[in-house]
Residue frames as qw, qx, qy, qz and C-alpha x, y, z in Angstrom:
[[0.825, 0.459, 0.289, -0.157, 0.29, 9.88, 51.68],
 [0.500, -0.285, 0.576, 0.581, 2.81, 8.67, 49.13],
 [0.468, 0.699, 0.039, -0.540, 2.02, 10.85, 46.11],
 [0.127, 0.496, -0.755, -0.410, 4.51, 9.01, 43.92],
 [0.189, 0.093, 0.978, -0.001, 2.67, 5.71, 44.39],
 [0.397, 0.611, 0.508, -0.460, -0.69, 7.40, 43.83],
 [0.312, 0.697, -0.308, -0.567, 0.62, 9.01, 40.66],
 [0.032, 0.299, -0.909, -0.288, 2.02, 5.70, 39.40],
 [0.289, 0.302, 0.886, -0.200, -1.23, 3.87, 40.21],
 [0.400, 0.675, 0.238, -0.573, -3.29, 6.55, 38.44],
 [0.336, 0.628, -0.488, -0.505, -1.30, 6.46, 35.20],
 [0.083, -0.147, 0.979, 0.110, -1.02, 2.66, 35.27],
 [0.376, 0.452, 0.732, -0.344, -4.80, 2.45, 35.58],
 [0.385, 0.715, -0.041, -0.583, -5.17, 4.98, 32.76],
 [0.165, 0.486, -0.758, -0.402, -2.89, 2.97, 30.46],
 [0.179, 0.090, 0.979, -0.042, -4.64, -0.32, 31.24],
 [0.398, 0.582, 0.512, -0.490, -8.03, 1.32, 30.67],
 [0.355, 0.670, -0.308, -0.575, -6.96, 2.74, 27.31],
 [0.042, 0.291, -0.920, -0.258, -5.62, -0.65, 26.26],
 [0.275, 0.292, 0.888, -0.225, -8.86, -2.37, 27.24],
 [0.420, 0.657, 0.202, -0.593, -10.88, 0.22, 25.29],
 [0.277, 0.549, -0.611, -0.499, -8.84, -0.48, 22.15],
 [0.027, -0.072, 0.995, 0.067, -9.21, -4.26, 22.55],
 [0.330, 0.443, 0.718, -0.424, -12.93, -3.98, 23.32],
 [0.403, 0.639, -0.088, -0.649, -13.48, -1.75, 20.28],
 [0.221, 0.385, -0.807, -0.389, -11.78, -4.28, 18.01],
 [0.113, 0.119, 0.977, -0.132, -13.74, -7.18, 19.49],
 [0.371, 0.542, 0.501, -0.564, -17.06, -5.33, 19.20],
 [0.384, 0.588, -0.344, -0.623, -16.41, -4.32, 15.58],
 [0.173, 0.243, -0.922, -0.248, -15.41, -7.85, 14.60],
 [0.197, 0.246, 0.896, -0.314, -18.32, -9.38, 16.52],
 [0.424, 0.551, 0.238, -0.678, -20.82, -7.04, 14.86],
 [0.461, 0.517, -0.479, -0.539, -19.75, -7.78, 11.29],
 [0.095, 0.157, -0.981, -0.057, -19.31, -11.51, 11.96],
 [0.272, 0.310, 0.800, -0.435, -22.71, -11.96, 13.64],
 [0.469, 0.623, 0.214, -0.589, -24.60, -9.84, 11.11],
 [0.390, 0.611, -0.508, -0.465, -22.61, -10.87, 8.06],
 [0.222, -0.234, 0.946, 0.033, -22.20, -14.61, 8.68],
 [0.549, 0.372, 0.691, -0.288, -25.81, -15.44, 7.79],
 [0.571, 0.762, 0.031, -0.305, -25.43, -13.77, 4.39],
 [0.030, -0.664, 0.699, 0.264, -21.95, -15.13, 3.71],
 [0.887, 0.163, 0.429, -0.055, -21.88, -17.92, 1.15],
 [0.609, -0.079, 0.532, 0.583, -19.87, -19.06, -1.83],
 [0.355, 0.731, 0.474, 0.340, -21.99, -16.96, -4.21],
 [0.178, -0.966, -0.043, 0.183, -20.94, -13.78, -2.40],
 [0.440, -0.618, 0.471, 0.450, -17.32, -14.49, -3.32],
 [0.433, -0.046, 0.760, 0.483, -17.72, -15.99, -6.79],
 [0.267, 0.636, 0.661, 0.295, -20.63, -14.19, -8.46],
 [0.069, 0.089, 0.052, 0.992, -21.31, -10.68, -9.65],
 [0.356, 0.301, 0.484, -0.741, -24.63, -8.97, -8.83],
 [0.112, 0.304, 0.845, 0.426, -27.52, -10.35, -10.83],
 [0.224, -0.458, -0.345, -0.788, -30.84, -8.70, -11.61],
 [0.614, -0.640, -0.230, -0.401, -32.48, -7.54, -8.42],
 [0.652, 0.036, -0.554, 0.516, -29.38, -8.12, -6.27],
 [0.074, 0.148, -0.363, 0.917, -30.00, -4.88, -4.38],
 [0.629, -0.263, -0.090, -0.726, -33.59, -5.99, -3.82],
 [0.642, -0.343, 0.598, -0.336, -32.54, -9.19, -2.10],
 [0.936, 0.308, -0.011, -0.170, -32.19, -11.54, -5.08],
 [0.934, -0.084, 0.129, 0.321, -29.26, -13.69, -6.22],
 [0.486, 0.774, -0.175, 0.366, -25.66, -12.63, -6.83],
 [0.756, -0.416, -0.159, 0.480, -22.48, -11.66, -5.05],
 [0.069, -0.971, 0.095, 0.206, -19.80, -9.00, -4.79],
 [0.809, -0.011, 0.309, 0.500, -17.08, -10.48, -6.97],
 [0.381, 0.770, 0.187, 0.476, -17.20, -7.28, -9.04],
 [0.267, -0.931, 0.119, -0.219, -16.34, -5.22, -5.96],
 [0.804, -0.454, 0.294, 0.246, -13.64, -7.63, -4.77],
 [0.729, 0.275, 0.308, 0.546, -11.92, -7.63, -8.16],
 [0.188, 0.869, 0.132, 0.439, -12.38, -3.88, -8.58],
 [0.498, -0.857, 0.135, -0.005, -10.87, -3.21, -5.16],
 [0.787, -0.287, 0.352, 0.417, -7.76, -5.26, -5.94],
 [0.573, 0.537, 0.306, 0.538, -7.39, -3.74, -9.41],
 [0.003, -0.933, -0.082, -0.351, -7.80, -0.19, -8.13],
 [0.564, -0.793, 0.227, 0.040, -5.69, -0.48, -4.97],
 [0.839, -0.091, 0.334, 0.420, -3.03, -2.55, -6.76],
 [0.508, 0.621, 0.229, 0.552, -2.66, -0.09, -9.62],
 [0.170, -0.945, 0.012, -0.281, -2.69, 2.88, -7.24],
 [0.734, -0.609, 0.235, 0.187, -0.03, 1.27, -5.03],
 [0.765, 0.169, 0.285, 0.552, 2.25, 0.68, -8.01],
 [0.243, 0.813, 0.143, 0.510, 1.84, 4.34, -9.06],
 [0.426, -0.886, 0.102, -0.153, 2.53, 5.56, -5.52],
 [0.846, -0.350, 0.241, 0.321, 5.54, 3.25, -5.20],
 [0.657, 0.463, 0.197, 0.561, 7.09, 4.58, -8.41],
 [0.041, 0.843, -0.021, 0.537, 6.99, 8.08, -6.91],
 [0.653, -0.742, 0.086, -0.125, 7.67, 7.24, -3.25],
 [0.912, -0.101, 0.064, 0.393, 10.88, 5.28, -3.84],
 [0.513, 0.481, 0.009, 0.711, 12.78, 8.10, -5.57],
 [0.258, -0.832, 0.006, -0.491, 11.52, 10.63, -3.02],
 [0.808, -0.584, 0.076, 0.018, 12.77, 8.53, -0.09],
 [0.837, 0.072, 0.073, 0.538, 16.13, 7.87, -1.77],
 [0.279, 0.692, 0.014, 0.666, 16.60, 11.56, -2.55],
 [0.446, -0.821, 0.028, -0.354, 15.81, 12.60, 1.03],
 [0.819, -0.530, 0.211, 0.061, 18.29, 10.14, 2.55],
 [0.818, 0.017, 0.282, 0.501, 21.07, 9.81, -0.05],
 [0.457, 0.504, 0.252, 0.688, 21.21, 12.84, -2.30],
 [0.195, -0.905, -0.135, -0.354, 19.93, 15.64, -0.05],
 [0.330, 0.441, -0.535, 0.641, 22.50, 17.28, 2.19],
 [0.405, -0.378, -0.717, 0.424, 22.31, 16.90, 5.95],
 [0.055, -0.602, -0.414, 0.680, 19.87, 19.38, 7.51],
 [0.126, 0.176, 0.536, 0.816, 18.73, 20.36, 4.03],
 [0.316, 0.261, 0.295, -0.863, 15.91, 22.89, 4.08],
 [0.540, 0.172, -0.513, -0.644, 14.49, 21.33, 0.94],
 [0.410, -0.047, -0.911, 0.029, 14.39, 17.89, 2.54],
 [0.007, 0.239, 0.690, -0.683, 12.71, 19.24, 5.65],
 [0.422, 0.261, -0.017, -0.868, 10.13, 21.05, 3.54],
 [0.531, 0.087, -0.726, -0.428, 9.41, 17.89, 1.56],
 [0.281, -0.154, -0.898, 0.303, 8.93, 15.92, 4.79],
 [0.171, 0.274, 0.438, -0.839, 6.67, 18.63, 6.17],
 [0.490, 0.207, -0.327, -0.781, 4.62, 18.65, 2.96],
 [0.479, -0.014, -0.859, -0.180, 4.22, 14.87, 3.07],
 [0.108, -0.213, -0.789, 0.565, 3.10, 15.05, 6.71],
 [0.337, 0.279, 0.161, -0.885, 0.48, 17.66, 5.80],
 [0.543, 0.166, -0.564, -0.600, -0.75, 15.63, 2.82],
 [0.295, -0.050, -0.944, 0.141, -0.94, 12.53, 5.04],
 [0.050, 0.312, 0.670, -0.671, -3.43, 14.36, 7.27],
 [0.357, 0.135, -0.247, -0.891, -5.67, 15.61, 4.46],
 [0.657, 0.160, 0.600, -0.427, -9.09, 13.85, 4.56],
 [0.383, 0.048, 0.823, 0.416, -9.64, 11.36, 1.77],
 [0.337, 0.757, 0.554, -0.088, -12.80, 13.17, 0.62],
 [0.025, 0.864, -0.182, -0.469, -10.57, 16.12, -0.27],
 [0.258, -0.308, 0.783, 0.475, -8.50, 13.84, -2.51],
 [0.366, 0.455, 0.804, 0.108, -11.76, 12.67, -4.09],
 [0.210, 0.898, 0.255, -0.290, -12.85, 16.26, -4.75],
 [0.110, -0.708, 0.479, 0.507, -9.41, 17.07, -6.19],
 [0.351, -0.019, 0.866, 0.355, -9.56, 13.98, -8.41],
 [0.351, 0.690, 0.630, -0.061, -13.01, 15.03, -9.63],
 [0.090, 0.893, -0.065, -0.436, -11.66, 18.48, -10.50],
 [0.197, -0.466, 0.714, 0.485, -8.82, 16.94, -12.52],
 [0.392, 0.299, 0.855, 0.161, -11.29, 14.62, -14.27],
 [0.297, 0.838, 0.408, -0.209, -13.52, 17.51, -15.27],
 [0.043, -0.802, 0.317, 0.504, -10.54, 19.55, -16.48],
 [0.109, -0.343, 0.821, 0.444, -9.32, 16.78, -18.79],
 [0.662, 0.159, -0.271, -0.680, -12.80, 15.66, -19.79],
 [0.219, 0.138, -0.964, 0.058, -12.47, 12.24, -18.15],
 [0.719, -0.368, -0.289, -0.514, -15.35, 10.10, -16.94],
 [0.639, -0.499, 0.503, -0.298, -15.51, 8.13, -13.72],
 [0.835, 0.362, -0.410, -0.061, -13.24, 5.17, -14.39],
 [0.916, -0.285, -0.095, 0.264, -10.79, 2.67, -12.95],
 [0.598, 0.332, -0.087, 0.724, -7.88, 4.85, -14.11],
 [0.137, -0.705, 0.039, -0.695, -9.27, 7.99, -12.45],
 [0.786, -0.589, -0.040, -0.181, -9.78, 6.04, -9.22],
 [0.879, -0.022, -0.117, 0.461, -6.23, 4.66, -9.40],
 [0.356, 0.514, -0.106, 0.773, -4.74, 8.14, -9.80],
 [0.405, -0.708, 0.024, -0.578, -6.77, 9.54, -6.90],
 [0.891, -0.453, -0.027, -0.009, -5.96, 6.66, -4.55],
 [0.772, 0.214, -0.143, 0.581, -2.29, 6.85, -5.60],
 [0.068, 0.636, -0.150, 0.754, -2.25, 10.48, -4.43],
 [0.695, -0.611, 0.010, -0.380, -3.89, 9.35, -1.19],
 [0.956, -0.212, -0.049, 0.198, -1.28, 6.62, -0.62],
 [0.590, 0.604, -0.196, 0.498, 1.74, 8.65, -1.71],
 [0.130, -0.755, 0.373, -0.523, 2.46, 10.64, 1.49],
 [0.840, -0.416, 0.265, -0.225, 1.96, 7.59, 3.72],
 [0.959, 0.167, 0.042, 0.224, 4.19, 5.37, 1.62],
 [0.465, 0.691, -0.229, 0.504, 6.88, 8.01, 1.05],
 [0.318, -0.735, 0.380, -0.463, 7.15, 8.86, 4.75],
 [0.933, -0.271, 0.219, -0.085, 7.23, 5.18, 5.73],
 [0.859, 0.353, -0.046, 0.369, 10.06, 4.55, 3.26],
 [0.167, 0.795, -0.267, 0.518, 11.82, 7.69, 4.43],
 [0.590, -0.648, 0.352, -0.329, 11.77, 6.58, 8.06],
 [0.984, -0.040, 0.141, 0.104, 13.05, 3.12, 7.10],
 [0.697, 0.530, -0.109, 0.471, 15.98, 4.52, 5.11],
 [0.111, -0.828, 0.285, -0.469, 16.85, 6.93, 7.93],
 [0.812, -0.497, 0.274, -0.136, 17.48, 3.93, 10.21],
 [0.900, 0.315, -0.121, 0.276, 20.25, 2.58, 7.95],
 [0.619, -0.627, 0.072, 0.467, 23.61, 3.02, 9.72],
 [0.262, 0.918, -0.224, -0.198, 25.86, 5.68, 8.20],
 [0.395, -0.525, 0.722, 0.218, 28.75, 3.22, 8.42],
 [0.676, 0.287, 0.671, 0.102, 27.03, 1.01, 5.87],
 [0.458, 0.878, 0.137, -0.022, 26.79, 3.89, 3.41],
 [0.093, -0.873, 0.455, 0.152, 30.39, 4.95, 4.07],
 [0.602, -0.246, 0.736, 0.188, 31.63, 1.40, 3.52],
 [0.661, 0.557, 0.493, 0.101, 29.86, 1.30, 0.16],
 [0.259, 0.960, -0.093, -0.047, 31.39, 4.62, -0.88],
 [0.351, -0.704, 0.594, 0.168, 34.85, 3.43, 0.19],
 [0.661, 0.032, 0.721, 0.206, 34.50, 0.43, -2.13],
 [0.142, -0.134, 0.533, 0.823, 33.96, 2.79, -5.05],
 [0.105, 0.585, 0.789, 0.155, 30.17, 2.70, -5.34],
 [0.027, -0.263, -0.092, -0.960, 28.39, 5.90, -6.30],
 [0.363, 0.007, 0.460, -0.810, 25.21, 7.14, -4.67],
 [0.750, 0.132, -0.230, -0.606, 22.86, 5.36, -7.06],
 [0.645, 0.166, -0.746, 0.030, 24.68, 2.03, -6.67],
 [0.066, 0.101, -0.744, 0.657, 24.73, 2.45, -2.90],
 [0.534, 0.022, 0.198, -0.822, 21.01, 3.20, -2.91],
 [0.817, 0.156, -0.275, -0.483, 19.90, 0.27, -5.04],
 [0.739, 0.221, -0.632, 0.076, 22.45, -2.45, -4.27],
 [0.308, 0.110, -0.713, 0.620, 23.09, -1.81, -0.58],
 [0.229, -0.013, 0.439, -0.869, 20.44, 0.25, 1.16],
 [0.702, 0.047, -0.166, -0.691, 17.31, -0.90, -0.68],
 [0.692, 0.087, -0.715, -0.051, 18.44, -4.53, -0.51],
 [0.221, 0.071, -0.750, 0.619, 19.10, -4.22, 3.22],
 [0.264, 0.154, 0.456, -0.836, 15.75, -2.58, 3.97],
 [0.310, -0.059, -0.688, -0.654, 13.54, -4.30, 1.38],
 [0.292, -0.418, -0.858, 0.060, 11.25, -6.13, 3.87],
 [0.110, -0.528, -0.437, 0.720, 10.64, -2.92, 5.82],
 [0.144, 0.225, -0.322, -0.908, 10.03, -1.00, 2.59],
 [0.308, -0.215, -0.821, -0.431, 7.49, -3.62, 1.56],
 [0.181, -0.477, -0.734, 0.448, 5.82, -3.13, 4.93],
 [0.074, 0.441, 0.089, -0.890, 5.22, 0.52, 4.04],
 [0.254, 0.072, -0.640, -0.721, 3.91, -0.49, 0.62],
 [0.290, -0.330, -0.894, -0.092, 1.46, -2.99, 2.12],
 [0.086, -0.497, -0.549, 0.666, 0.23, -0.50, 4.72],
 [0.189, 0.340, -0.187, -0.902, -0.47, 2.00, 1.95],
 [0.295, -0.075, -0.820, -0.484, -2.22, -0.74, -0.05],
 [0.196, -0.417, -0.844, 0.276, -4.38, -1.50, 2.98],
 [0.076, 0.495, 0.280, -0.819, -5.43, 2.13, 3.26],
 [0.225, 0.235, -0.486, -0.811, -6.15, 2.33, -0.45],
 [0.278, -0.174, -0.894, -0.305, -8.29, -0.80, -0.64],
 [0.206, -0.500, -0.770, 0.339, -10.37, 0.27, 2.37],
 [0.005, -0.339, -0.126, 0.932, -11.06, 3.88, 1.42],
 [0.298, 0.614, 0.727, 0.070, -14.45, 4.94, 0.07],
 [0.065, 0.869, 0.191, -0.452, -14.42, 8.75, 0.00],
 [0.152, -0.568, 0.490, 0.644, -11.55, 9.11, -2.49],
 [0.108, 0.032, 0.859, 0.499, -13.24, 6.86, -5.08],
 [0.279, 0.560, 0.664, -0.409, -16.82, 8.01, -4.53],
 [0.357, 0.798, 0.040, -0.484, -16.55, 10.63, -7.29],
 [0.093, 0.685, -0.603, -0.398, -13.78, 9.14, -9.40],
 [0.153, -0.183, 0.956, 0.170, -14.13, 5.38, -9.87],
 [0.609, -0.014, -0.350, -0.712, -17.88, 5.14, -10.39],
 [0.528, -0.112, 0.775, -0.330, -19.65, 1.82, -9.80],
 [0.596, 0.256, -0.549, -0.528, -20.62, -1.14, -11.94],
 [0.872, -0.175, 0.328, -0.318, -22.07, -4.61, -11.50],
 [0.912, 0.380, -0.120, 0.100, -19.39, -6.06, -13.77],
 [0.747, -0.401, 0.170, 0.502, -15.74, -6.93, -13.26],
 [0.134, 0.868, -0.203, -0.433, -13.62, -4.11, -14.75],
 [0.836, 0.215, 0.388, 0.323, -12.19, -4.96, -18.17],
 [0.458, 0.638, 0.112, 0.609, -10.80, -1.55, -19.07],
 [0.392, -0.190, -0.314, 0.843, -8.93, 1.27, -17.38],
 [0.101, -0.085, -0.146, -0.980, -11.43, 3.71, -18.86],
 [0.515, -0.434, -0.604, -0.426, -14.55, 1.97, -17.56],
 [0.489, -0.627, 0.234, -0.560, -16.13, 2.32, -14.10],
 [0.506, 0.128, -0.817, 0.246, -15.07, 0.01, -11.29],
 [0.679, -0.632, -0.197, -0.319, -16.86, -1.17, -8.16],
 [0.257, 0.416, -0.699, 0.522, -15.04, -1.32, -4.82],
 [0.459, -0.337, -0.800, 0.191, -15.90, -3.08, -1.57],
 [0.100, -0.264, -0.437, 0.854, -16.24, 0.12, 0.52],
 [0.352, 0.089, -0.195, -0.911, -18.78, 1.55, -1.94],
 [0.511, -0.171, -0.783, -0.312, -20.57, -1.80, -2.19],
 [0.316, -0.321, -0.740, 0.500, -20.91, -1.80, 1.61],
 [0.073, 0.213, 0.166, -0.960, -22.15, 1.79, 1.53],
 [0.446, 0.002, -0.446, -0.776, -24.82, 1.12, -1.08],
 [0.508, -0.211, -0.829, -0.098, -25.99, -2.14, 0.53],
 [0.256, -0.319, -0.667, 0.623, -26.36, -0.66, 4.01],
 [0.170, 0.089, -0.011, -0.981, -28.38, 2.23, 2.61],
 [0.446, -0.189, -0.670, -0.563, -31.21, -0.03, 1.47],
 [0.558, -0.313, 0.353, -0.683, -34.17, -0.72, 3.79],
 [0.905, 0.046, -0.338, -0.255, -34.23, -4.41, 2.80],
 [0.663, -0.617, 0.412, -0.096, -32.84, -6.56, 5.65],
 [0.938, 0.112, 0.248, 0.215, -31.41, -9.24, 3.30],
 [0.546, 0.710, -0.056, 0.441, -29.37, -6.64, 1.43],
 [0.271, -0.855, 0.317, -0.309, -28.19, -5.05, 4.67],
 [0.868, -0.352, 0.348, 0.049, -26.93, -8.46, 5.81],
 [0.820, 0.403, 0.129, 0.385, -25.00, -8.70, 2.55],
 [0.135, 0.896, -0.187, 0.380, -23.49, -5.31, 3.37],
 [0.580, -0.679, 0.426, -0.146, -22.17, -6.73, 6.63],
 [0.932, 0.039, 0.304, 0.195, -20.92, -9.80, 4.76],
 [0.576, 0.709, -0.027, 0.405, -19.06, -7.49, 2.36],
 [0.210, -0.867, 0.330, -0.308, -17.61, -5.68, 5.39],
 [0.843, -0.381, 0.379, 0.013, -16.47, -9.05, 6.73],
 [0.850, 0.381, 0.150, 0.331, -14.72, -9.81, 3.43],
 [0.270, 0.844, -0.167, 0.432, -12.97, -6.44, 3.45],
 [0.522, -0.746, 0.352, -0.216, -11.95, -6.92, 7.09],
 [0.933, -0.119, 0.299, 0.159, -10.44, -10.32, 6.31],
 [0.671, 0.611, 0.011, 0.419, -8.44, -8.77, 3.47],
 [0.047, -0.865, 0.277, -0.416, -7.12, -6.03, 5.77],
 [0.769, -0.533, 0.336, -0.105, -6.36, -8.62, 8.45],
 [0.926, 0.172, 0.167, 0.290, -4.38, -10.72, 5.97],
 [0.420, 0.759, -0.126, 0.482, -2.40, -7.64, 4.92],
 [0.379, -0.808, 0.308, -0.331, -1.69, -6.81, 8.57],
 [0.913, -0.290, 0.281, 0.062, -0.42, -10.33, 9.23],
 [0.795, 0.433, 0.055, 0.422, 1.91, -10.15, 6.23],
 [0.089, 0.860, -0.203, 0.460, 3.20, -6.78, 7.47],
 [0.657, -0.660, 0.320, -0.175, 3.92, -8.29, 10.91],
 [0.947, -0.009, 0.224, 0.232, 5.81, -11.20, 9.36],
 [0.587, 0.647, -0.028, 0.485, 7.87, -8.90, 7.16],
 [0.193, -0.871, 0.245, -0.380, 8.67, -6.65, 10.12],
 [0.818, -0.475, 0.323, -0.004, 9.91, -9.62, 12.19],
 [0.878, 0.273, 0.156, 0.360, 12.00, -10.82, 9.27],
 [0.311, 0.815, -0.109, 0.476, 13.52, -7.36, 8.91],
 [0.471, -0.797, 0.285, -0.249, 14.33, -7.16, 12.62],
 [0.907, -0.256, 0.306, 0.136, 16.16, -10.50, 12.47],
 [0.793, 0.283, 0.270, 0.467, 18.15, -9.74, 9.34],
 [0.161, 0.960, -0.016, 0.229, 18.97, -6.05, 9.64],
 [0.626, 0.294, -0.382, 0.614, 22.51, -4.93, 10.34]]
């Protein structure tokens, strides 16, 4: 018997099987939310806020949750980006090669990346109680920003690590200092890939429920203040699927379909940016 051929056949079969499982899982998830959510999907779901008795099967939509999700995830992403950018630049420009501090920062970010989102929610609740804050859009933004920070910072770090050293050296030889090299050369060269990391973090933030369960609250109205509660699509789905009323459950699947389409659109933009970066990188 040719054991090499058997071994190759076994692992090839294993790889094909794993690929088919991933594809089948995606198809089944999409089919479930499309089939169950399509009958409840209408223009009112996208353009109206919940009206009286919405969670009992009466009129209304989830515009409050759609707007709240974008407000919360958008604000959190900006906060995370303000912190992630300097961290990534420090690790790749200012920190010395094989710096123990840089390695510790990367290790810490990796650990934080693996922390469950419910832990971030509990931490956010503790901070809220300490400062006497109520559940609000601002509290949700801060919590989700902490959730997105390690993912975004590590993504930016890996992008900046791929920049050729010759490009940095050429900038230094022309008289640029480290800050000028960072902003005018490296960031400009890697901007599409950096935006990919930002959008991936935004996608995680807009789809997370556990981190905002204790911090953002919930309301049937579109948020008009940072200090008021905000609804999000994940929590809207959670509350709608909990009800025993079939019409409301169908709306929960319709809300899941809306959220999935948002995530799909973000993924497509990420793919386009990645291709653009691959074509235009040095």
